[in-house]
C-alpha positions as CSV (number, residue, x, y, z in Angstrom):
1,X,5.5,115.3,46.3
2,X,2.7,116.1,49.1
3,X,0.9,119.7,49.0
4,X,-1.0,120.9,51.8
5,X,-3.6,123.7,50.9
6,X,-6.7,125.0,51.3
7,X,-8.9,125.6,47.9
8,X,-7.4,128.7,46.8
9,X,-4.8,129.3,49.0
10,X,-1.4,129.3,48.2
11,X,0.7,128.7,51.8
12,X,4.4,129.1,51.2
13,X,4.9,130.5,47.5
14,X,8.2,129.1,46.6
15,X,9.0,127.1,49.9
16,X,9.1,123.7,49.8
17,X,7.6,121.8,53.0
18,X,8.5,118.1,53.0
19,X,7.2,115.0,55.7
20,X,8.4,111.7,56.6
21,X,6.5,108.6,55.7
22,X,7.1,106.4,59.3
23,X,6.9,102.6,59.4
24,X,3.6,102.8,60.5
25,X,2.7,104.6,57.3
26,X,1.8,107.9,58.9
27,X,3.1,111.6,58.7
28,X,3.1,114.9,61.0
29,X,1.8,117.9,59.7
30,X,4.1,120.7,60.3
31,X,3.5,123.0,63.1
32,X,3.1,126.2,60.5
33,X,0.7,124.3,58.6
34,X,-1.2,123.3,61.1
35,X,-1.4,127.1,62.4
36,X,-2.4,128.3,59.5
37,X,-4.8,126.1,58.6
38,X,-6.4,125.7,62.5
39,X,-6.0,122.1,62.4
40,X,-6.9,120.5,65.8
41,X,-5.9,117.0,66.8
42,X,-8.9,115.0,65.6
43,X,-9.6,117.3,62.9
44,X,-9.9,114.9,58.9
45,X,-8.3,115.7,55.9
46,X,-8.9,114.7,52.5
47,X,-6.3,113.2,50.7
48,X,-6.5,113.4,46.6
49,X,-4.1,111.9,44.4
50,X,-3.0,114.2,41.3
51,X,-0.3,114.2,38.7
52,X,1.6,111.8,40.7
53,X,1.2,114.2,43.9
54,X,-0.7,114.3,47.0
55,X,-3.1,116.9,48.1
56,X,-4.2,117.0,51.5
57,X,-7.0,119.5,52.4
58,X,-9.2,120.2,56.1
59,X,-12.7,117.9,55.6
60,X,-15.4,120.0,56.5
61,X,-17.4,118.7,59.8
62,X,-20.8,118.8,58.1
63,X,-21.8,116.3,55.5
64,X,-24.0,118.9,53.6
65,X,-20.5,121.2,52.9
66,X,-18.4,118.2,52.2
67,X,-21.0,117.5,49.2
68,X,-21.8,121.1,48.1
69,X,-20.6,121.4,44.2
70,X,-20.7,117.5,43.7
71,X,-23.2,118.2,41.0
72,X,-21.5,121.1,39.5
73,X,-21.4,121.2,35.7
74,X,-23.4,118.2,35.6
75,X,-26.2,119.5,33.7
76,X,-24.4,121.7,31.2
77,X,-23.9,124.8,33.2
78,X,-28.0,125.7,33.0
79,X,-30.0,123.7,35.4
80,X,-33.2,125.7,35.0
81,X,-32.1,124.6,30.8
82,X,-31.7,121.2,31.3
83,X,-34.9,120.8,33.5
84,X,-36.9,122.5,30.4
85,X,-35.1,120.4,27.7
86,X,-36.5,117.6,29.9
87,X,-40.2,118.4,30.2
88,X,-40.2,119.4,26.9
89,X,-38.6,115.5,26.1
90,X,-41.6,114.5,28.2
91,X,-44.1,116.6,26.9
92,X,-43.3,114.8,23.2
93,X,-43.3,111.5,24.2
94,X,-46.8,112.1,26.1
95,X,-48.3,113.0,22.8
96,X,-46.8,110.4,21.0
97,X,-48.4,107.9,23.4
98,X,-51.6,110.1,22.9
99,X,-51.7,109.7,19.3
100,X,-51.2,105.7,19.9
101,X,-54.2,105.2,21.8
102,X,-56.2,107.5,19.9
103,X,-56.9,110.5,22.5
């Protein structure tokens, strides 16, 4: 199963496009999909395997755009709160060190 989509887009609801893998393990993206997604020769696609299927998405040209959202959820949804907790932990450890050296 191959799904060709842009995040959040459903190109052809209910219609199943198919492609054939060549002897060189290549596929041709259907022209309707190329037009819909404005794909040009040389454009890159990201490939993701999910639930036994392949998802192809246009890959942003800029590295910064490709990395956007990479750490989403890493800090529990509240980066400011995470930093406050780290700061509080650091201060507590600093107080413990100070108490050990007699400051």
